[in-house]
C-alpha positions in Angstrom: -149.7 63.6 -27.3 -148.2 61.4 -30.0 -150.3 58.4 -29.2 -153.6 60.3 -29.6 -152.8 61.6 -33.1 -151.3 58.7 -34.9 -153.0 56.9 -37.8 -155.8 59.2 -38.8 -157.1 59.6 -35.3 -156.7 55.9 -34.4 -154.8 55.9 -31.1 -152.2 53.4 -30.2 -153.5 51.3 -27.4 -151.4 52.7 -24.6 -148.9 55.6 -24.0 -146.3 52.8 -23.5 -146.7 51.7 -27.1 -146.4 55.3 -28.2 -143.2 55.6 -26.1 -141.9 52.4 -27.9 -142.6 54.1 -31.2 -140.6 57.2 -30.0 -137.6 55.0 -29.2 -138.0 52.9 -32.4 -137.9 56.2 -34.4 -134.6 57.0 -32.7 -133.1 53.8 -34.0 -133.2 51.8 -30.8 -133.3 48.0 -31.0 -136.0 46.0 -29.3 -133.6 45.0 -26.6 -132.6 48.6 -26.0 -136.2 49.7 -25.9 -137.0 46.9 -23.4 -134.2 48.1 -21.1 -135.4 51.8 -21.4 -139.0 50.9 -20.7 -138.3 48.3 -18.0 -140.1 45.6 -20.1 -139.1 42.3 -21.6 -138.0 42.1 -25.2 -141.0 40.0 -25.9 -143.3 42.8 -24.7 -141.5 45.3 -26.9 -141.8 43.0 -29.9 -145.6 42.9 -29.2 -145.6 46.7 -29.1 -143.7 46.9 -32.4 -146.1 44.6 -34.1 -149.1 46.7 -32.8 -147.3 49.8 -34.1 -146.9 48.2 -37.5 -150.5 47.1 -37.6 -151.9 50.5 -36.6 -149.7 52.4 -39.0 -150.2 49.9 -41.8 -146.5 49.4 -42.4 -144.1 46.5 -42.4 -140.7 48.0 -41.3 -139.3 50.1 -38.6 -138.2 52.8 -41.1 -141.7 52.9 -42.6 -143.2 53.3 -39.1 -140.9 56.1 -38.3 -141.7 57.9 -41.6 -145.4 57.4 -41.1 -145.3 58.8 -37.6 -143.3 61.8 -38.8 -145.9 62.4 -41.6 -148.8 62.4 -39.2 -147.0 64.8 -36.8 -146.0 67.1 -39.7 -149.5 67.2 -41.1 -151.0 67.9 -37.7 -148.6 70.7 -36.9 -149.2 72.2 -40.3 -152.9 72.5 -39.5 -152.5 74.5 -36.3 
């Protein structure tokens, strides 16, 4: 599961936050993610801020890159 491997073993708080990261990585806006998840845009903004904090990044692009790095390194160790 993506959310259990992100950030050197530090899990995102919920699978919902991990799902927000998945959609963020696909270039979706907060509004689009909110619609997909059935949440308010405010809730998605909170998820995005948590993602940034956990990944130690400041932008959506950096969050996407960091998540891909983590997934790539974990699949290389299998």
